[in-house]
C-alpha atoms as an extended CHARMM CRD file, in Angstrom:
* protein
*
       173  EXT
         1         1  MET       CA            -30.4430000000        3.8720000000      -88.7460000000  PROA      1               0.0000000000
         2         2  LYS       CA            -31.6080000000        7.1270000000      -87.3600000000  PROA      2               0.0000000000
         3         3  LYS       CA            -33.7110000000        5.1600000000      -84.9190000000  PROA      3               0.0000000000
         4         4  ILE       CA            -30.7990000000        3.0600000000      -83.8240000000  PROA      4               0.0000000000
         5         5  LEU       CA            -28.6290000000        6.1440000000      -83.4090000000  PROA      5               0.0000000000
         6         6  ALA       CA            -31.3300000000        7.9120000000      -81.4060000000  PROA      6               0.0000000000
         7         7  LEU       CA            -31.8560000000        4.8230000000      -79.2820000000  PROA      7               0.0000000000
         8         8  THR       CA            -28.1170000000        4.4930000000      -78.6680000000  PROA      8               0.0000000000
         9         9  LEU       CA            -27.8550000000        8.1240000000      -77.6350000000  PROA      9               0.0000000000
        10        10  MET       CA            -30.7570000000        7.7790000000      -75.2360000000  PROA      10              0.0000000000
        11        11  LEU       CA            -29.2660000000        4.6740000000      -73.7290000000  PROA      11              0.0000000000
        12        12  ALA       CA            -25.8860000000        6.3910000000      -73.4430000000  PROA      12              0.0000000000
        13        13  PHE       CA            -27.4580000000        9.1760000000      -71.4480000000  PROA      13              0.0000000000
        14        14  ALA       CA            -29.7730000000        6.9100000000      -69.4280000000  PROA      14              0.0000000000
        15        15  LEU       CA            -27.2390000000        4.2290000000      -68.4700000000  PROA      15              0.0000000000
        16        16  PRO       CA            -25.1310000000        6.4590000000      -66.2730000000  PROA      16              0.0000000000
        17        17  ALA       CA            -28.2730000000        7.5320000000      -64.4080000000  PROA      17              0.0000000000
        18        18  ILE       CA            -29.3350000000        3.8730000000      -63.9370000000  PROA      18              0.0000000000
        19        19  ALA       CA            -25.8390000000        2.6320000000      -63.0830000000  PROA      19              0.0000000000
        20        20  ALA       CA            -25.1040000000        5.4340000000      -60.6350000000  PROA      20              0.0000000000
        21        21  PRO       CA            -27.2550000000        4.0380000000      -57.8050000000  PROA      21              0.0000000000
        22        22  GLN       CA            -25.5090000000        0.6790000000      -58.1850000000  PROA      22              0.0000000000
        23        23  LYS       CA            -22.0510000000        2.1150000000      -57.5090000000  PROA      23              0.0000000000
        24        24  LYS       CA            -20.8410000000        2.2680000000      -53.9440000000  PROA      24              0.0000000000
        25        25  ALA       CA            -20.1180000000        5.6930000000      -52.7100000000  PROA      25              0.0000000000
        26        26  PRO       CA            -16.5420000000        6.1560000000      -51.5970000000  PROA      26              0.0000000000
        27        27  PRO       CA            -16.2530000000        6.2530000000      -47.8230000000  PROA      27              0.0000000000
        28        28  ARG       CA            -16.3730000000        9.7100000000      -46.4890000000  PROA      28              0.0000000000
        29        29  SER       CA            -14.0730000000       10.6250000000      -43.7110000000  PROA      29              0.0000000000
        30        30  LYS       CA            -16.0480000000       12.1350000000      -40.9400000000  PROA      30              0.0000000000
        31        31  ARG       CA            -14.4570000000       14.8380000000      -39.0240000000  PROA      31              0.0000000000
        32        32  ARG       CA            -15.3340000000       14.5330000000      -35.4400000000  PROA      32              0.0000000000
        33        33  ALA       CA            -15.2690000000       17.3520000000      -33.0770000000  PROA      33              0.0000000000
        34        34  PRO       CA            -12.4080000000       16.9420000000      -30.6470000000  PROA      34              0.0000000000
        35        35  ALA       CA            -13.6010000000       14.8280000000      -27.7730000000  PROA      35              0.0000000000
        36        36  ALA       CA            -13.8150000000       16.5710000000      -24.4770000000  PROA      36              0.0000000000
        37        37  PRO       CA            -11.1790000000       15.2390000000      -22.1230000000  PROA      37              0.0000000000
        38        38  ALA       CA            -12.4980000000       12.7210000000      -19.6710000000  PROA      38              0.0000000000
        39        39  PRO       CA            -13.1220000000       14.3210000000      -16.3350000000  PROA      39              0.0000000000
        40        40  ALA       CA            -10.3680000000       13.5480000000      -13.8630000000  PROA      40              0.0000000000
        41        41  PRO       CA            -11.5320000000       11.2690000000      -11.1000000000  PROA      41              0.0000000000
        42        42  ALA       CA            -12.1740000000       13.0670000000       -7.8950000000  PROA      42              0.0000000000
        43        43  PRO       CA             -9.2490000000       12.6770000000       -5.5080000000  PROA      43              0.0000000000
        44        44  VAL       CA             -9.9530000000       10.0740000000       -2.8910000000  PROA      44              0.0000000000
        45        45  ASP       CA             -9.7660000000       11.2660000000        0.6680000000  PROA      45              0.0000000000
        46        46  PHE       CA             -7.7600000000        8.8360000000        2.7830000000  PROA      46              0.0000000000
        47        47  GLY       CA             -7.7190000000       11.1340000000        5.8050000000  PROA      47              0.0000000000
        48        48  ALA       CA             -9.2300000000        8.6030000000        8.1960000000  PROA      48              0.0000000000
        49        49  GLU       CA             -6.8420000000        5.8790000000        7.0590000000  PROA      49              0.0000000000
        50        50  ALA       CA             -3.8690000000        8.2280000000        7.3060000000  PROA      50              0.0000000000
        51        51  THR       CA             -4.8940000000        9.0960000000       10.8590000000  PROA      51              0.0000000000
        52        52  LYS       CA             -4.9220000000        5.4020000000       11.8180000000  PROA      52              0.0000000000
        53        53  VAL       CA             -1.4650000000        4.8620000000       10.3530000000  PROA      53              0.0000000000
        54        54  ALA       CA             -0.1210000000        8.0430000000       11.9440000000  PROA      54              0.0000000000
        55        55  GLU       CA             -1.3740000000        6.9310000000       15.3560000000  PROA      55              0.0000000000
        56        56  GLN       CA              0.4040000000        3.5870000000       15.0440000000  PROA      56              0.0000000000
        57        57  LEU       CA              3.5330000000        5.3380000000       13.8140000000  PROA      57              0.0000000000
        58        58  LYS       CA              3.5240000000        7.6020000000       16.8780000000  PROA      58              0.0000000000
        59        59  LEU       CA              3.0490000000        4.6810000000       19.2510000000  PROA      59              0.0000000000
        60        60  VAL       CA              5.8860000000        2.6470000000       17.7670000000  PROA      60              0.0000000000
        61        61  ALA       CA              8.2190000000        5.6540000000       17.5690000000  PROA      61              0.0000000000
        62        62  ARG       CA              7.5850000000        6.5600000000       21.2250000000  PROA      62              0.0000000000
        63        63  PHE       CA              8.1870000000        2.9750000000       22.2580000000  PROA      63              0.0000000000
        64        64  VAL       CA             11.4550000000        2.8280000000       20.3020000000  PROA      64              0.0000000000
        65        65  TYR       CA             12.5990000000        6.0000000000       22.0370000000  PROA      65              0.0000000000
        66        66  VAL       CA             12.1850000000        4.3850000000       25.4620000000  PROA      66              0.0000000000
        67        67  TYR       CA             13.0770000000        0.8860000000       24.3030000000  PROA      67              0.0000000000
        68        68  GLY       CA             16.7210000000        1.6640000000       23.5890000000  PROA      68              0.0000000000
        69        69  LYS       CA             17.5370000000        2.5760000000       27.1710000000  PROA      69              0.0000000000
        70        70  ILE       CA             15.5250000000       -0.2880000000       28.6380000000  PROA      70              0.0000000000
        71        71  ALA       CA             17.0370000000       -2.8830000000       26.3160000000  PROA      71              0.0000000000
        72        72  ASN       CA             20.5370000000       -1.6260000000       27.0600000000  PROA      72              0.0000000000
        73        73  GLY       CA             19.8550000000       -1.8860000000       30.8140000000  PROA      73              0.0000000000
        74        74  LEU       CA             18.5240000000       -5.4110000000       30.4330000000  PROA      74              0.0000000000
        75        75  GLU       CA             21.5840000000       -6.5260000000       28.4880000000  PROA      75              0.0000000000
        76        76  VAL       CA             23.8780000000       -5.1140000000       31.1890000000  PROA      76              0.0000000000
        77        77  ALA       CA             21.7960000000       -6.8490000000       33.8820000000  PROA      77              0.0000000000
        78        78  ASP       CA             22.0210000000      -10.1450000000       31.9610000000  PROA      78              0.0000000000
        79        79  ASP       CA             25.8080000000       -9.8250000000       31.7660000000  PROA      79              0.0000000000
        80        80  GLN       CA             25.9690000000       -9.1630000000       35.4990000000  PROA      80              0.0000000000
        81        81  ALA       CA             23.6840000000      -12.1330000000       36.2080000000  PROA      81              0.0000000000
        82        82  LYS       CA             25.9320000000      -14.4120000000       34.1370000000  PROA      82              0.0000000000
        83        83  ARG       CA             28.8980000000      -13.3260000000       36.2440000000  PROA      83              0.0000000000
        84        84  GLY       CA             26.9040000000      -13.8140000000       39.4350000000  PROA      84              0.0000000000
        85        85  GLU       CA             27.0010000000      -10.1360000000       40.4080000000  PROA      85              0.0000000000
        86        86  THR       CA             23.2350000000       -9.7030000000       40.9690000000  PROA      86              0.0000000000
        87        87  SER       CA             20.7660000000      -10.9460000000       43.5080000000  PROA      87              0.0000000000
        88        88  PRO       CA             17.9920000000      -13.3950000000       42.6130000000  PROA      88              0.0000000000
        89        89  ALA       CA             15.4240000000      -10.6500000000       43.2950000000  PROA      89              0.0000000000
        90        90  LEU       CA             17.0740000000       -8.3670000000       40.7280000000  PROA      90              0.0000000000
        91        91  THR       CA             17.2590000000      -11.2110000000       38.2250000000  PROA      91              0.0000000000
        92        92  ALA       CA             13.5320000000      -11.8810000000       38.7130000000  PROA      92              0.0000000000
        93        93  LYS       CA             12.7800000000       -8.1830000000       38.2080000000  PROA      93              0.0000000000
        94        94  ASN       CA             14.7880000000       -8.1690000000       34.9700000000  PROA      94              0.0000000000
        95        95  GLN       CA             12.8310000000      -11.2030000000       33.7730000000  PROA      95              0.0000000000
        96        96  GLN       CA              9.5770000000       -9.3530000000       34.4820000000  PROA      96              0.0000000000
        97        97  SER       CA             10.8900000000       -6.3720000000       32.5290000000  PROA      97              0.0000000000
        98        98  LYS       CA             11.7020000000       -8.6290000000       29.5610000000  PROA      98              0.0000000000
        99        99  GLU       CA              8.2160000000      -10.1060000000       29.6560000000  PROA      99              0.0000000000
       100       100  SER       CA              6.7570000000       -6.6120000000       29.8490000000  PROA      100             0.0000000000
       101       101  ILE       CA              8.7350000000       -5.5460000000       26.7750000000  PROA      101             0.0000000000
       102       102  VAL       CA              7.4930000000       -8.5610000000       24.8240000000  PROA      102             0.0000000000
       103       103  ALA       CA              3.9080000000       -7.7840000000       25.9120000000  PROA      103             0.0000000000
       104       104  ASN       CA              4.2830000000       -4.1450000000       24.8510000000  PROA      104             0.0000000000
       105       105  ILE       CA              5.6480000000       -5.1410000000       21.4560000000  PROA      105             0.0000000000
       106       106  ASN       CA              2.7320000000       -7.5680000000       21.1500000000  PROA      106             0.0000000000
       107       107  GLY       CA              0.3580000000       -4.6600000000       21.8120000000  PROA      107             0.0000000000
       108       108  LEU       CA              2.0470000000       -2.5680000000       19.1300000000  PROA      108             0.0000000000
       109       109  ARG       CA              1.7780000000       -5.4300000000       16.6600000000  PROA      109             0.0000000000
       110       110  ALA       CA             -1.9120000000       -5.9000000000       17.5160000000  PROA      110             0.0000000000
       111       111  GLY       CA             -2.5720000000       -2.2170000000       16.7940000000  PROA      111             0.0000000000
       112       112  ILE       CA             -0.8150000000       -2.4560000000       13.4330000000  PROA      112             0.0000000000
       113       113  ASP       CA             -2.6980000000       -5.6900000000       12.6480000000  PROA      113             0.0000000000
       114       114  LYS       CA             -5.9790000000       -3.8360000000       13.2030000000  PROA      114             0.0000000000
       115       115  VAL       CA             -4.9760000000       -1.2960000000       10.5650000000  PROA      115             0.0000000000
       116       116  VAL       CA             -3.9500000000       -4.1540000000        8.2510000000  PROA      116             0.0000000000
       117       117  LYS       CA             -7.4290000000       -5.6700000000        8.5680000000  PROA      117             0.0000000000
       118       118  ASP       CA             -9.0520000000       -2.3060000000        7.8820000000  PROA      118             0.0000000000
       119       119  PHE       CA             -6.9850000000       -1.8650000000        4.7040000000  PROA      119             0.0000000000
       120       120  GLN       CA             -7.2900000000       -5.4460000000        3.4820000000  PROA      120             0.0000000000
       121       121  GLY       CA            -10.9330000000       -5.2100000000        2.4820000000  PROA      121             0.0000000000
       122       122  ASN       CA            -10.6130000000       -1.9330000000        0.5830000000  PROA      122             0.0000000000
       123       123  PRO       CA             -9.5320000000       -2.4280000000       -3.0690000000  PROA      123             0.0000000000
       124       124  ARG       CA             -8.3700000000        1.2130000000       -3.2680000000  PROA      124             0.0000000000
       125       125  LEU       CA             -5.8610000000        0.6010000000       -0.4740000000  PROA      125             0.0000000000
       126       126  GLN       CA             -4.0090000000       -2.4290000000       -1.8220000000  PROA      126             0.0000000000
       127       127  ILE       CA             -0.6210000000       -0.7020000000       -2.1350000000  PROA      127             0.0000000000
       128       128  GLN       CA             -0.9830000000        0.7610000000        1.3290000000  PROA      128             0.0000000000
       129       129  TYR       CA             -2.1590000000       -2.6220000000        2.5930000000  PROA      129             0.0000000000
       130       130  LEU       CA              1.0720000000       -4.2270000000        1.4350000000  PROA      130             0.0000000000
       131       131  LYS       CA              3.1520000000       -1.5580000000        3.1430000000  PROA      131             0.0000000000
       132       132  VAL       CA              1.2990000000       -1.7240000000        6.4470000000  PROA      132             0.0000000000
       133       133  SER       CA              1.4810000000       -5.5340000000        6.2640000000  PROA      133             0.0000000000
       134       134  GLY       CA              5.2560000000       -5.1420000000        6.0960000000  PROA      134             0.0000000000
       135       135  ALA       CA              5.0920000000       -3.0820000000        9.2890000000  PROA      135             0.0000000000
       136       136  SER       CA              3.0600000000       -5.8120000000       10.9600000000  PROA      136             0.0000000000
       137       137  ASP       CA              5.5820000000       -8.4410000000        9.8960000000  PROA      137             0.0000000000
       138       138  ALA       CA              8.4320000000       -6.3310000000       11.2540000000  PROA      138             0.0000000000
       139       139  ALA       CA              6.6110000000       -5.9240000000       14.5850000000  PROA      139             0.0000000000
       140       140  ALA       CA              6.0710000000       -9.7000000000       14.7430000000  PROA      140             0.0000000000
       141       141  ASN       CA              9.8050000000      -10.1960000000       14.0990000000  PROA      141             0.0000000000
       142       142  ALA       CA             10.5770000000       -7.7350000000       16.8970000000  PROA      142             0.0000000000
       143       143  GLU       CA              8.2850000000       -9.6230000000       19.2380000000  PROA      143             0.0000000000
       144       144  ARG       CA              9.9830000000      -12.9570000000       18.4520000000  PROA      144             0.0000000000
       145       145  ALA       CA             13.4560000000      -11.4840000000       18.8260000000  PROA      145             0.0000000000
       146       146  ALA       CA             12.6240000000       -9.8210000000       22.1560000000  PROA      146             0.0000000000
       147       147  ALA       CA             11.0880000000      -13.0580000000       23.4600000000  PROA      147             0.0000000000
       148       148  ALA       CA             14.3470000000      -14.8050000000       22.5690000000  PROA      148             0.0000000000
       149       149  GLY       CA             16.3740000000      -12.1380000000       24.3930000000  PROA      149             0.0000000000
       150       150  ARG       CA             17.8180000000      -10.6010000000       21.2010000000  PROA      150             0.0000000000
       151       151  PHE       CA             16.9550000000       -7.0150000000       22.0800000000  PROA      151             0.0000000000
       152       152  ASP       CA             19.2190000000       -5.3510000000       19.5340000000  PROA      152             0.0000000000
       153       153  GLU       CA             17.6410000000       -7.3520000000       16.7280000000  PROA      153             0.0000000000
       154       154  ALA       CA             14.1880000000       -6.5290000000       18.1030000000  PROA      154             0.0000000000
       155       155  GLY       CA             15.0380000000       -2.8280000000       18.0810000000  PROA      155             0.0000000000
       156       156  LYS       CA             16.1210000000       -3.0070000000       14.4430000000  PROA      156             0.0000000000
       157       157  ALA       CA             12.8760000000       -4.7560000000       13.5470000000  PROA      157             0.0000000000
       158       158  LEU       CA             10.9150000000       -1.9980000000       15.3160000000  PROA      158             0.0000000000
       159       159  ILE       CA             12.7820000000        0.6050000000       13.2640000000  PROA      159             0.0000000000
       160       160  THR       CA             11.7750000000       -1.3340000000       10.1440000000  PROA      160             0.0000000000
       161       161  ALA       CA              8.1590000000       -1.1790000000       11.3460000000  PROA      161             0.0000000000
       162       162  VAL       CA              8.4820000000        2.6050000000       11.7330000000  PROA      162             0.0000000000
       163       163  ASP       CA              9.8800000000        2.8280000000        8.1880000000  PROA      163             0.0000000000
       164       164  ARG       CA              7.0100000000        0.7960000000        6.7430000000  PROA      164             0.0000000000
       165       165  LEU       CA              4.4130000000        2.8470000000        8.5820000000  PROA      165             0.0000000000
       166       166  ALA       CA              6.0030000000        6.0530000000        7.2920000000  PROA      166             0.0000000000
       167       167  GLU       CA              5.9810000000        4.6530000000        3.7440000000  PROA      167             0.0000000000
       168       168  THR       CA              2.2990000000        3.7880000000        4.1800000000  PROA      168             0.0000000000
       169       169  LEU       CA              1.5400000000        7.2970000000        5.3270000000  PROA      169             0.0000000000
       170       170  VAL       CA              3.3080000000        8.7650000000        2.2920000000  PROA      170             0.0000000000
       171       171  ALA       CA              1.4240000000        6.3670000000       -0.0200000000  PROA      171             0.0000000000
       172       172  LEU       CA             -1.8700000000        7.6390000000        1.4080000000  PROA      172             0.0000000000
       173       173  LYS       CA             -1.2010000000       11.1910000000        0.2110000000  PROA      173             0.0000000000
């Protein structure tokens, strides 16, 4: 009996030591050092692109400044021609002026289209690309309206082009 009692006591003390490696240790929560904030991406310099947009904005704005007076004069000349108050030479000169205006608007649109193509391939300029595309569309609308003799509508479309170019310039900052 003493042997059984001694054996039982030894087993009682030995079992926890044998069983301990079989138990899973409770998960320990690791305290991590606070992560360093991710470095802010370096600001992208869109100076060259902004210069291109600014140049187109200047060209369109200067044209609009002169365009108002010219378009008004052409509309008055058209009214006079309808009433038969002008000579055929003056009517021909007015037609040349209209064609010149359409050609100038076409040149403005071509300049804006060049900027659109420059922006289109750059994935960092997609927002600006959409804005400058809007300016190109407005210039195309102005060209169509001027070709149809709707000079007031063409002027409004040119103002829209100026707005879109200005929005593009702001988006580049």
